[in-house]
PASEBA-1860 file (N, C-alpha, C; in nm, 3 decimals):
! residues 290
1> MKILITGC> 0.085/-0.120/0.000/0.000/0.000/0.000/0.088/0.125/0.000 ~ 0.072/0.207/-0.100/0.153/0.328/-0.114/0.064/0.451/-0.095 ~ 0.108/0.538/-0.002/0.028/0.655/0.032/0.112/0.781/0.019 ~ 0.062/0.877/-0.057/0.124/1.008/-0.069/0.052/1.104/0.024 ~ 0.127/1.169/0.113/0.070/1.266/0.206/0.126/1.404/0.174 ~ 0.039/1.500/0.151/0.081/1.639/0.135/0.054/1.714/0.265 ~ 0.127/1.823/0.286/0.109/1.899/0.410/0.154/1.820/0.532 ~ 0.264/1.747/0.519/0.306/1.654/0.625/0.354/1.723/0.752
9> NGQVGHCL> 0.380/1.853/0.747/0.424/1.925/0.866/0.309/1.990/0.943 ~ 0.188/1.981/0.889/0.073/2.042/0.955/0.021/1.957/1.069 ~ -0.084/2.004/1.133/-0.139/1.935/1.250/-0.178/1.791/1.218 ~ -0.258/1.773/1.113/-0.304/1.639/1.076/-0.196/1.562/1.002 ~ -0.125/1.631/0.914/-0.020/1.565/0.835/0.085/1.500/0.923 ~ 0.125/1.571/1.027/0.226/1.517/1.120/0.176/1.388/1.184 ~ 0.050/1.388/1.226/-0.010/1.269/1.288/-0.024/1.154/1.189 ~ -0.057/1.186/1.065/-0.068/1.083/0.962/0.065/1.010/0.944
17> VDQLTDKA> 0.172/1.087/0.935/0.305/1.028/0.917/0.339/0.938/1.035 ~ 0.313/0.987/1.157/0.342/0.909/1.277/0.264/0.777/1.279 ~ 0.137/0.783/1.242/0.050/0.666/1.254/0.066/0.567/1.138 ~ 0.119/0.613/1.026/0.132/0.525/0.909/0.272/0.467/0.891 ~ 0.364/0.504/0.977/0.504/0.465/0.961/0.521/0.315/0.937 ~ 0.452/0.233/1.014/0.469/0.088/1.002/0.359/0.020/0.922 ~ 0.271/0.101/0.864/0.155/0.042/0.797/0.161/0.050/0.645 ~ 0.244/0.139/0.592/0.241/0.162/0.447/0.373/0.218/0.398
25> DVLALNKN> 0.389/0.217/0.267/0.500/0.285/0.201/0.455/0.430/0.182 ~ 0.510/0.520/0.263/0.462/0.658/0.269/0.560/0.753/0.203 ~ 0.508/0.841/0.118/0.584/0.954/0.067/0.520/1.078/0.128 ~ 0.587/1.138/0.227/0.533/1.253/0.299/0.604/1.379/0.253 ~ 0.526/1.475/0.204/0.584/1.595/0.144/0.527/1.721/0.209 ~ 0.617/1.816/0.240/0.571/1.947/0.285/0.573/2.043/0.165 ~ 0.541/2.169/0.191/0.529/2.264/0.080/0.664/2.293/0.014 ~ 0.774/2.269/0.087/0.906/2.288/0.026/0.944/2.174/-0.067
33> KLDITDQA> 0.887/2.057/-0.041/0.914/1.940/-0.126/0.817/1.931/-0.244 ~ 0.694/1.981/-0.222/0.596/1.981/-0.330/0.503/2.100/-0.316 ~ 0.508/2.187/-0.415/0.415/2.300/-0.423/0.292/2.250/-0.497 ~ 0.183/2.226/-0.423/0.065/2.165/-0.487/-0.003/2.260/-0.585 ~ 0.037/2.388/-0.587/-0.020/2.481/-0.686/0.054/2.472/-0.820 ~ 0.157/2.390/-0.824/0.233/2.366/-0.947/0.183/2.236/-1.009 ~ 0.098/2.246/-1.108/0.033/2.127/-1.165/0.133/2.028/-1.223 ~ 0.234/2.078/-1.290/0.334/1.989/-1.350/0.413/1.914/-1.242
41> AVASVVSQ> 0.445/1.984/-1.134/0.519/1.920/-1.024/0.435/1.811/-0.958 ~ 0.307/1.839/-0.939/0.216/1.740/-0.879/0.207/1.617/-0.969 ~ 0.187/1.639/-1.098/0.175/1.528/-1.192/0.302/1.444/-1.195 ~ 0.418/1.510/-1.189/0.546/1.440/-1.194/0.566/1.352/-1.070 ~ 0.540/1.408/-0.952/0.558/1.332/-0.828/0.465/1.212/-0.823 ~ 0.341/1.232/-0.861/0.243/1.124/-0.855/0.275/1.015/-0.958 ~ 0.315/1.054/-1.077/0.346/0.955/-1.181/0.470/0.873/-1.146 ~ 0.562/0.933/-1.071/0.681/0.860/-1.029/0.653/0.766/-0.911
49> FMPDYIIN> 0.576/0.814/-0.815/0.551/0.734/-0.694/0.438/0.633/-0.714 ~ 0.340/0.669/-0.798/0.224/0.583/-0.827/0.154/0.535/-0.699 ~ 0.101/0.629/-0.623/0.037/0.592/-0.496/-0.097/0.522/-0.516 ~ -0.135/0.444/-0.416/-0.270/0.386/-0.414/-0.368/0.487/-0.353 ~ -0.314/0.573/-0.267/-0.395/0.673/-0.199/-0.317/0.805/-0.194 ~ -0.390/0.915/-0.213/-0.335/1.049/-0.189/-0.418/1.110/-0.077 ~ -0.351/1.151/0.030/-0.420/1.220/0.140/-0.373/1.365/0.141 ~ -0.462/1.455/0.108/-0.426/1.596/0.100/-0.452/1.665/0.234
57> AAAYTAVD> -0.345/1.682/0.312/-0.354/1.754/0.438/-0.296/1.894/0.426 ~ -0.266/1.936/0.303/-0.214/2.070/0.279/-0.331/2.168/0.261 ~ -0.318/2.285/0.319/-0.424/2.385/0.305/-0.374/2.522/0.347 ~ -0.439/2.623/0.292/-0.421/2.760/0.341/-0.524/2.778/0.451 ~ -0.480/2.792/0.576/-0.573/2.792/0.689/-0.574/2.922/0.770 ~ -0.502/3.025/0.724/-0.502/3.154/0.794/-0.633/3.226/0.760 ~ -0.735/3.198/0.840/-0.872/3.240/0.807/-0.885/3.390/0.787 ~ -0.831/3.469/0.877/-0.843/3.614/0.864/-0.755/3.669/0.752
65> KAEEDMDL> -0.634/3.617/0.742/-0.541/3.664/0.639/-0.595/3.636/0.499 ~ -0.674/3.529/0.487/-0.729/3.491/0.356/-0.819/3.599/0.297 ~ -0.878/3.680/0.383/-0.966/3.787/0.334/-0.890/3.883/0.243 ~ -0.760/3.902/0.268/-0.678/3.988/0.184/-0.593/3.907/0.086 ~ -0.576/3.779/0.114/-0.488/3.693/0.035/-0.570/3.592/-0.044 ~ -0.673/3.641/-0.112/-0.769/3.554/-0.179/-0.703/3.466/-0.286 ~ -0.614/3.523/-0.364/-0.554/3.447/-0.475/-0.477/3.326/-0.425 ~ -0.396/3.346/-0.321/-0.318/3.234/-0.269/-0.408/3.131/-0.201
73> SFAINRDG> -0.510/3.180/-0.130/-0.605/3.090/-0.064/-0.671/2.997/-0.165 ~ -0.717/3.053/-0.277/-0.781/2.971/-0.381/-0.680/2.885/-0.455 ~ -0.559/2.937/-0.473/-0.455/2.860/-0.543/-0.425/2.730/-0.468 ~ -0.417/2.739/-0.334/-0.385/2.621/-0.253/-0.510/2.535/-0.230 ~ -0.617/2.597/-0.184/-0.734/2.521/-0.139/-0.822/2.470/-0.252 ~ -0.821/2.538/-0.366/-0.899/2.491/-0.482/-0.809/2.427/-0.586 ~ -0.714/2.506/-0.639/-0.634/2.457/-0.752/-0.542/2.342/-0.711 ~ -0.477/2.356/-0.595/-0.389/2.249/-0.549/-0.465/2.120/-0.527
81> AKYLADAA> -0.582/2.132/-0.468/-0.666/2.013/-0.447/-0.706/1.949/-0.580 ~ -0.738/2.034/-0.678/-0.777/1.984/-0.811/-0.661/1.910/-0.877 ~ -0.541/1.967/-0.869/-0.426/1.904/-0.935/-0.396/1.767/-0.872 ~ -0.409/1.758/-0.740/-0.387/1.630/-0.673/-0.495/1.529/-0.713 ~ -0.619/1.575/-0.722/-0.729/1.486/-0.760/-0.715/1.441/-0.906 ~ -0.673/1.532/-0.993/-0.647/1.495/-1.133/-0.541/1.386/-1.140 ~ -0.434/1.405/-1.063/-0.324/1.309/-1.063/-0.368/1.176/-1.005 ~ -0.449/1.181/-0.898/-0.502/1.058/-0.839/-0.585/0.982/-0.940
89> NSCDAVML> -0.669/1.054/-1.011/-0.756/0.991/-1.110/-0.675/0.926/-1.223 ~ -0.565/0.991/-1.259/-0.484/0.941/-1.370/-0.415/0.809/-1.338 ~ -0.390/0.783/-1.208/-0.325/0.656/-1.173/-0.418/0.566/-1.092 ~ -0.548/0.593/-1.099/-0.651/0.511/-1.034/-0.632/0.505/-0.883 ~ -0.582/0.613/-0.824/-0.566/0.620/-0.679/-0.692/0.677/-0.615 ~ -0.707/0.652/-0.486/-0.816/0.711/-0.409/-0.767/0.844/-0.352 ~ -0.850/0.946/-0.365/-0.817/1.079/-0.315/-0.893/1.106/-0.185 ~ -0.818/1.133/-0.077/-0.878/1.173/0.049/-0.840/1.318/0.076
97> HISTDYVF> -0.939/1.400/0.104/-0.919/1.545/0.110/-0.986/1.600/0.236 ~ -0.915/1.685/0.309/-0.969/1.743/0.432/-1.035/1.878/0.402 ~ -1.159/1.894/0.451/-1.229/2.021/0.435/-1.276/2.070/0.572 ~ -1.375/2.157/0.573/-1.401/2.236/0.694/-1.549/2.268/0.715 ~ -1.583/2.299/0.840/-1.716/2.346/0.876/-1.745/2.484/0.816 ~ -1.642/2.556/0.775/-1.660/2.692/0.722/-1.734/2.696/0.587 ~ -1.763/2.579/0.530/-1.844/2.579/0.407/-1.990/2.613/0.437 ~ -2.029/2.609/0.564/-2.166/2.644/0.604/-2.171/2.788/0.656
105> DGEGHEPY> -2.292/2.845/0.654/-2.303/2.982/0.704/-2.310/2.988/0.856 ~ -2.333/2.874/0.921/-2.333/2.869/1.066/-2.457/2.924/1.131 ~ -2.561/2.948/1.052/-2.682/3.008/1.108/-2.788/2.905/1.146 ~ -2.763/2.777/1.114/-2.857/2.671/1.150/-2.852/2.641/1.298 ~ -2.953/2.568/1.345/-2.963/2.539/1.488/-2.933/2.393/1.521 ~ -2.917/2.309/1.420/-2.886/2.167/1.440/-2.746/2.138/1.384 ~ -2.683/2.029/1.430/-2.557/1.988/1.369/-2.575/1.966/1.219 ~ -2.478/2.012/1.141/-2.490/2.007/0.995/-2.464/1.867/0.941
113> KENDIVAP> -2.551/1.825/0.850/-2.533/1.700/0.778/-2.461/1.728/0.646 ~ -2.408/1.622/0.585/-2.327/1.636/0.465/-2.403/1.700/0.348 ~ -2.534/1.675/0.342/-2.612/1.727/0.229/-2.684/1.857/0.259 ~ -2.655/1.919/0.373/-2.714/2.048/0.403/-2.658/2.156/0.309 ~ -2.735/2.261/0.291/-2.697/2.368/0.198/-2.569/2.437/0.246 ~ -2.475/2.455/0.153/-2.350/2.523/0.185/-2.362/2.671/0.147 ~ -2.302/2.755/0.230/-2.305/2.901/0.206/-2.191/2.966/0.283 ~ -2.067/2.943/0.238/-1.952/2.996/0.312/-1.956/3.148/0.322
121> QSVYGQSK> -1.917/3.199/0.440/-1.924/3.343/0.467/-1.788/3.411/0.466 ~ -1.683/3.336/0.435/-1.548/3.390/0.435/-1.473/3.342/0.312 ~ -1.365/3.410/0.278/-1.282/3.369/0.165/-1.226/3.229/0.190 ~ -1.182/3.204/0.313/-1.132/3.071/0.347/-1.238/2.965/0.319 ~ -1.360/2.985/0.368/-1.468/2.890/0.346/-1.501/2.874/0.198 ~ -1.500/2.985/0.125/-1.528/2.979/-0.018/-1.422/2.899/-0.093 ~ -1.296/2.918/-0.054/-1.187/2.847/-0.121/-1.191/2.698/-0.089 ~ -1.229/2.664/0.035/-1.238/2.522/0.072/-1.355/2.454/0.002
129> LAGELAVA> -1.467/2.525/-0.012/-1.580/2.469/-0.086/-1.543/2.448/-0.233 ~ -1.472/2.545/-0.290/-1.427/2.531/-0.429/-1.337/2.410/-0.443 ~ -1.255/2.383/-0.341/-1.169/2.265/-0.341/-1.249/2.137/-0.338 ~ -1.353/2.133/-0.255/-1.441/2.016/-0.250/-1.500/1.985/-0.389 ~ -1.552/2.088/-0.452/-1.616/2.071/-0.583/-1.514/2.026/-0.687 ~ -1.394/2.081/-0.680/-1.290/2.045/-0.776/-1.247/1.900/-0.759 ~ -1.233/1.856/-0.635/-1.194/1.717/-0.608/-1.301/1.621/-0.657 ~ -1.426/1.652/-0.626/-1.537/1.564/-0.666/-1.547/1.552/-0.818
137> EACHQHLI> -1.519/1.661/-0.886/-1.528/1.661/-1.033/-1.410/1.589/-1.097 ~ -1.293/1.601/-1.036/-1.171/1.549/-1.099/-1.146/1.401/-1.073 ~ -1.195/1.349/-0.960/-1.162/1.211/-0.922/-1.285/1.140/-0.868 ~ -1.326/1.035/-0.937/-1.445/0.961/-0.894/-1.424/0.899/-0.756 ~ -1.307/0.839/-0.733/-1.279/0.773/-0.606/-1.228/0.876/-0.504 ~ -1.321/0.951/-0.449/-1.281/1.056/-0.356/-1.358/1.047/-0.225 ~ -1.290/1.080/-0.115/-1.350/1.091/0.017/-1.309/1.226/0.075 ~ -1.408/1.311/0.098/-1.384/1.445/0.152/-1.426/1.445/0.298
145> LRTAWVFG> -1.334/1.480/0.385/-1.361/1.477/0.529/-1.367/1.619/0.583 ~ -1.489/1.663/0.613/-1.506/1.794/0.676/-1.486/1.780/0.827 ~ -1.409/1.872/0.884/-1.385/1.869/1.027/-1.386/2.011/1.082 ~ -1.361/2.025/1.213/-1.375/2.158/1.275/-1.287/2.169/1.400 ~ -1.248/2.290/1.431/-1.182/2.324/1.557/-1.067/2.229/1.589 ~ -0.975/2.216/1.495/-0.866/2.119/1.506/-0.761/2.165/1.607 ~ -0.715/2.073/1.690/-0.608/2.103/1.784/-0.519/1.980/1.800 ~ -0.399/2.003/1.849/-0.307/1.892/1.871/-0.170/1.942/1.914
153> EHGNNFVK> -0.077/1.849/1.921/0.057/1.883/1.970/0.138/1.965/1.870 ~ 0.103/1.954/1.741/0.183/2.015/1.635/0.109/2.134/1.574 ~ 0.183/2.235/1.534/0.122/2.349/1.467/0.054/2.445/1.564 ~ -0.014/2.543/1.506/-0.083/2.644/1.587/-0.230/2.607/1.603 ~ -0.283/2.625/1.723/-0.423/2.593/1.746/-0.471/2.662/1.875 ~ -0.599/2.651/1.902/-0.662/2.720/2.014/-0.605/2.676/2.149 ~ -0.578/2.548/2.165/-0.526/2.499/2.293/-0.391/2.564/2.323 ~ -0.303/2.565/2.223/-0.171/2.626/2.243/-0.183/2.776/2.271
161> TMLRLGEG> -0.275/2.841/2.202/-0.295/2.985/2.224/-0.341/3.011/2.367 ~ -0.435/2.931/2.414/-0.484/2.949/2.552/-0.373/2.927/2.655 ~ -0.293/2.825/2.635/-0.184/2.798/2.729/-0.081/2.911/2.730 ~ -0.053/2.964/2.610/0.043/3.075/2.599/-0.011/3.200/2.668 ~ -0.137/3.233/2.640/-0.199/3.351/2.701/-0.217/3.332/2.852 ~ -0.246/3.208/2.890/-0.269/3.179/3.031/-0.146/3.199/3.118 ~ -0.030/3.188/3.057/0.094/3.206/3.133/0.118/3.352/3.171 ~ 0.067/3.442/3.087/0.101/3.581/3.108/-0.013/3.673/3.148
169> RDALRIVG> -0.135/3.617/3.156/-0.248/3.704/3.186/-0.331/3.652/3.303 ~ -0.389/3.744/3.374/-0.474/3.707/3.488/-0.618/3.684/3.446 ~ -0.658/3.744/3.333/-0.797/3.732/3.289/-0.801/3.725/3.136 ~ -0.897/3.647/3.086/-0.916/3.634/2.941/-1.064/3.645/2.908 ~ -1.092/3.711/2.796/-1.229/3.720/2.745/-1.241/3.628/2.625 ~ -1.333/3.532/2.632/-1.344/3.428/2.530/-1.485/3.429/2.470 ~ -1.494/3.415/2.339/-1.623/3.415/2.270/-1.709/3.298/2.318 ~ -1.831/3.328/2.357/-1.920/3.226/2.413/-2.043/3.197/2.330
177> DQFGGPTY> -2.057/3.261/2.211/-2.176/3.236/2.130/-2.145/3.172/1.995 ~ -2.029/3.108/1.985/-1.996/3.023/1.870/-1.977/2.881/1.923 ~ -2.043/2.785/1.859/-2.043/2.648/1.911/-1.991/2.549/1.806 ~ -1.919/2.448/1.854/-1.867/2.347/1.764/-1.812/2.228/1.839 ~ -1.750/2.138/1.766/-1.690/2.019/1.824/-1.540/2.022/1.810 ~ -1.466/2.054/1.916/-1.320/2.048/1.908/-1.277/1.909/1.860 ~ -1.174/1.905/1.776/-1.135/1.778/1.714/-0.985/1.760/1.723 ~ -0.944/1.651/1.785/-0.802/1.621/1.800/-0.742/1.576/1.667
185> AGDIASAL> -0.631/1.639/1.628/-0.568/1.611/1.499/-0.533/1.463/1.483 ~ -0.490/1.401/1.592/-0.457/1.258/1.587/-0.577/1.172/1.555 ~ -0.695/1.215/1.599/-0.817/1.140/1.569/-0.860/1.160/1.423 ~ -0.832/1.278/1.368/-0.860/1.300/1.225/-0.772/1.208/1.142 ~ -0.644/1.200/1.178/-0.552/1.110/1.109/-0.600/0.966/1.119 ~ -0.642/0.925/1.239/-0.691/0.789/1.259/-0.814/0.760/1.174 ~ -0.904/0.859/1.164/-1.024/0.843/1.083/-0.989/0.823/0.936 ~ -0.897/0.903/0.885/-0.855/0.889/0.745/-0.792/0.751/0.720
193> IKMVEYIE> -0.712/0.705/0.816/-0.646/0.575/0.801/-0.750/0.463/0.805 ~ -0.850/0.476/0.891/-0.957/0.375/0.896/-1.034/0.370/0.764 ~ -1.051/0.483/0.700/-1.118/0.486/0.570/-1.034/0.411/0.466 ~ -0.903/0.433/0.472/-0.812/0.362/0.382/-0.818/0.211/0.409 ~ -0.814/0.174/0.535/-0.815/0.031/0.572/-0.945/-0.035/0.530 ~ -1.054/0.037/0.535/-1.184/-0.013/0.490/-1.176/-0.051/0.342 ~ -1.118/0.038/0.263/-1.106/0.013/0.119/-1.009/-0.102/0.093 ~ -0.903/-0.110/0.174/-0.805/-0.218/0.159/-0.866/-0.355/0.184
201> QKKSPEWG> -0.976/-0.358/0.256/-1.047/-0.484/0.280/-1.140/-0.519/0.165 ~ -1.117/-0.453/0.052/-1.194/-0.476/-0.071/-1.341/-0.437/-0.057 ~ -1.366/-0.343/0.033/-1.501/-0.291/0.048/-1.514/-0.162/-0.033 ~ -1.632/-0.140/-0.087/-1.654/-0.020/-0.169/-1.740/0.079/-0.090 ~ -1.681/0.188/-0.046/-1.759/0.287/0.029/-1.843/0.373/-0.065 ~ -1.934/0.446/-0.007/-2.003/0.550/-0.083/-1.906/0.666/-0.095 ~ -1.865/0.697/-0.217/-1.771/0.807/-0.237/-1.842/0.939/-0.207 ~ -1.766/1.038/-0.163/-1.826/1.169/-0.138/-1.781/1.230/-0.007
209> IYHFSGTP> -1.871/1.305/0.056/-1.838/1.388/0.172/-1.880/1.319/0.302 ~ -1.794/1.331/0.402/-1.823/1.281/0.537/-1.784/1.387/0.639 ~ -1.857/1.388/0.750/-1.826/1.479/0.859/-1.759/1.402/0.973 ~ -1.655/1.464/1.031/-1.589/1.406/1.147/-1.542/1.518/1.238 ~ -1.592/1.518/1.360/-1.545/1.617/1.458/-1.564/1.560/1.598 ~ -1.535/1.643/1.698/-1.542/1.597/1.835/-1.677/1.621/1.900 ~ -1.701/1.550/2.007/-1.815/1.573/2.094/-1.766/1.567/2.239 ~ -1.834/1.631/2.332/-1.958/1.707/2.314/-1.934/1.843/2.250
217> YVSWYEFA> -2.039/1.898/2.189/-2.030/2.032/2.132/-2.022/2.135/2.245 ~ -1.939/2.234/2.227/-1.920/2.338/2.329/-1.898/2.473/2.260 ~ -1.900/2.578/2.339/-1.860/2.710/2.289/-1.709/2.723/2.307 ~ -1.651/2.823/2.243/-1.508/2.849/2.263/-1.480/2.876/2.412 ~ -1.573/2.945/2.477/-1.558/2.975/2.620/-1.553/2.845/2.701 ~ -1.644/2.753/2.671/-1.647/2.625/2.743/-1.524/2.540/2.711 ~ -1.478/2.548/2.588/-1.356/2.477/2.549/-1.237/2.531/2.631 ~ -1.230/2.664/2.641/-1.122/2.725/2.719/-1.130/2.683/2.866
225> ENIFQKAQ> -1.251/2.677/2.921/-1.268/2.631/3.059/-1.208/2.492/3.077 ~ -1.238/2.402/2.984/-1.186/2.266/2.990/-1.034/2.263/2.980 ~ -0.981/2.346/2.891/-0.835/2.351/2.872/-0.766/2.391/3.002 ~ -0.817/2.495/3.066/-0.752/2.544/3.189/-0.775/2.450/3.307 ~ -0.889/2.382/3.309/-0.910/2.281/3.414/-0.807/2.170/3.402 ~ -0.785/2.124/3.277/-0.684/2.019/3.255/-0.544/2.072/3.286 ~ -0.517/2.195/3.244/-0.384/2.253/3.268/-0.355/2.262/3.417 ~ -0.458/2.294/3.493/-0.440/2.303/3.638/-0.423/2.165/3.700
233> SYSVLEKT> -0.504/2.069/3.658/-0.498/1.936/3.719/-0.367/1.864/3.686 ~ -0.306/1.897/3.572/-0.179/1.835/3.534/-0.059/1.926/3.561 ~ -0.082/2.033/3.633/0.024/2.128/3.673/0.102/2.183/3.553 ~ 0.029/2.207/3.445/0.091/2.266/3.326/0.111/2.416/3.346 ~ 0.019/2.479/3.418/0.029/2.621/3.451/0.030/2.636/3.603 ~ 0.109/2.730/3.652/0.114/2.755/3.796/-0.019/2.809/3.845 ~ -0.079/2.896/3.765/-0.212/2.947/3.797/-0.288/2.969/3.667 ~ -0.418/2.964/3.672/-0.498/2.981/3.552/-0.573/3.114/3.558
241> PSLSSIST> -0.595/3.177/3.443/-0.662/3.308/3.443/-0.812/3.293/3.468 ~ -0.872/3.400/3.513/-1.019/3.403/3.521/-1.074/3.427/3.381 ~ -1.186/3.363/3.350/-1.245/3.371/3.217/-1.379/3.441/3.221 ~ -1.405/3.521/3.118/-1.537/3.581/3.102/-1.585/3.557/2.960 ~ -1.713/3.529/2.946/-1.772/3.499/2.815/-1.816/3.628/2.748 ~ -1.778/3.644/2.620/-1.818/3.761/2.543/-1.888/3.718/2.415 ~ -1.954/3.811/2.349/-2.024/3.781/2.223/-1.930/3.800/2.105 ~ -1.968/3.742/1.993/-1.889/3.758/1.870/-1.873/3.905/1.834
249> SEYPTPAK> -1.978/3.984/1.856/-1.973/4.126/1.822/-1.870/4.202/1.906 ~ -1.836/4.148/2.022/-1.736/4.211/2.108/-1.593/4.173/2.068 ~ -1.582/4.078/1.975/-1.449/4.035/1.931/-1.449/4.029/1.777 ~ -1.454/4.146/1.712/-1.463/4.148/1.565/-1.336/4.095/1.500 ~ -1.353/4.020/1.392/-1.241/3.966/1.314/-1.265/3.993/1.166 ~ -1.159/4.000/1.085/-1.176/4.024/0.942/-1.267/3.923/0.873 ~ -1.255/3.795/0.912/-1.338/3.690/0.852/-1.452/3.654/0.946 ~ -1.570/3.635/0.891/-1.685/3.597/0.971/-1.676/3.450/1.010
257> RPANSCLD> -1.694/3.421/1.139/-1.693/3.283/1.188/-1.835/3.228/1.195 ~ -1.854/3.098/1.169/-1.987/3.038/1.185/-2.027/3.035/1.333 ~ -2.150/3.076/1.363/-2.198/3.066/1.501/-2.220/2.920/1.539 ~ -2.261/2.841/1.440/-2.282/2.698/1.462/-2.186/2.620/1.372 ~ -2.084/2.560/1.434/-1.989/2.477/1.361/-2.007/2.329/1.393 ~ -2.120/2.295/1.453/-2.144/2.155/1.492/-2.170/2.069/1.369 ~ -2.100/1.957/1.360/-2.113/1.866/1.247/-2.177/1.735/1.292 ~ -2.276/1.689/1.217/-2.339/1.560/1.244/-2.248/1.451/1.187
265> CGKIEKQF> -2.203/1.360/1.274/-2.107/1.257/1.233/-2.170/1.119/1.217 ~ -2.301/1.116/1.199/-2.371/0.988/1.186/-2.334/0.909/1.062 ~ -2.310/0.978/0.950/-2.283/0.909/0.823/-2.152/0.832/0.827 ~ -2.045/0.893/0.882/-1.915/0.827/0.884/-1.916/0.708/0.981 ~ -1.997/0.720/1.086/-2.007/0.607/1.180/-2.081/0.491/1.116 ~ -2.185/0.521/1.041/-2.263/0.417/0.975/-2.183/0.348/0.865 ~ -2.107/0.424/0.787/-2.033/0.369/0.673/-1.903/0.300/0.717 ~ -1.827/0.366/0.804/-1.693/0.318/0.837/-1.677/0.271/0.983
273> GIEPSDWQ> -1.779/0.291/1.066/-1.768/0.255/1.207/-1.680/0.351/1.285 ~ -1.664/0.474/1.235/-1.577/0.573/1.299/-1.661/0.662/1.391 ~ -1.626/0.662/1.519/-1.699/0.741/1.618/-1.637/0.881/1.630 ~ -1.714/0.977/1.681/-1.661/1.113/1.696/-1.537/1.117/1.785 ~ -1.458/1.221/1.766/-1.336/1.241/1.845/-1.372/1.274/1.990 ~ -1.304/1.208/2.082/-1.322/1.237/2.225/-1.218/1.343/2.264 ~ -1.253/1.468/2.242/-1.155/1.576/2.262/-1.117/1.595/2.409 ~ -1.210/1.562/2.499/-1.178/1.578/2.641/-1.068/1.480/2.683
281> ASLDNIKS> -1.076/1.357/2.633/-0.971/1.259/2.663/-0.838/1.302/2.601 ~ -0.843/1.362/2.483/-0.721/1.405/2.415/-0.649/1.516/2.492 ~ -0.725/1.594/2.567/-0.665/1.701/2.648/-0.587/1.647/2.768 ~ -0.602/1.518/2.797/-0.525/1.459/2.907/-0.375/1.462/2.876 ~ -0.344/1.477/2.749/-0.203/1.484/2.705/-0.157/1.629/2.696 ~ -0.215/1.715/2.777/-0.198/1.860/2.759/-0.053/1.909/2.775 ~ 0.029/1.835/2.849/0.169/1.876/2.864/0.242/1.879/2.729 ~ 0.193/1.800/2.634/0.257/1.792/2.502/0.216/1.906/2.410
289> YK> 0.117/1.987/2.452/0.068/2.094/2.365/0.145/2.223/2.382 ~ 0.229/2.232/2.484/0.300/2.358/2.508/0.415/2.377/2.410
END
């Protein structure tokens, strides 16, 4: 089994490499080794390696910066994804692609299902939706995994930000009216690998989009509460700051965030037997997030 991983230095990519080391012949590439916006380079690498699976963990994820950096955001999240999917299709490989809750407007009141109407409210969300459409059009054998609120030991994320701010501040104001499912990067990697293993068992999945995120759903404020409770119980911080809940309007950002980022994960559990990420258990490893 040969697997090509792009974005191998990112939160999920790093975990994929760690978890696949003894399971497959892996070609793990970062942006310095492969610029996925270079179609010729993508085609060359894929034709030489001839992977059975391509897992695209590369993305432009600077949500606010994307509002001004639209061209690069679309080049990576749409065009790069398309070039990888084209290459996968050309060698009969399966394309696995990571997407986001930002494809929804976040105004619904229930967890979003895969077939719910998409209406991204930011350049980042628009570019990721364009990537989904490009992958689906370019490669029949595709699995798109939408996820949300990713955190882990590698890269930048909310947990690391809270720990850093918690060291130097006595009080923090955290948004309390945006809700979602924090998702451990290692669990996203595990989910992608389980999808690959399912196919390796000569089973034919329903190609298309799947949702995978953590439960229980919480606000950013509640997530921060959990982070600091764990940090205190594991003596990661000498003292924890006092927290106050604020509204989205009190913390304006260049890109609009979905108020509801909750994803319904019933489809992936039914098809692949993959359960939602237990983000609270993942925080038990909080010493590794600093």
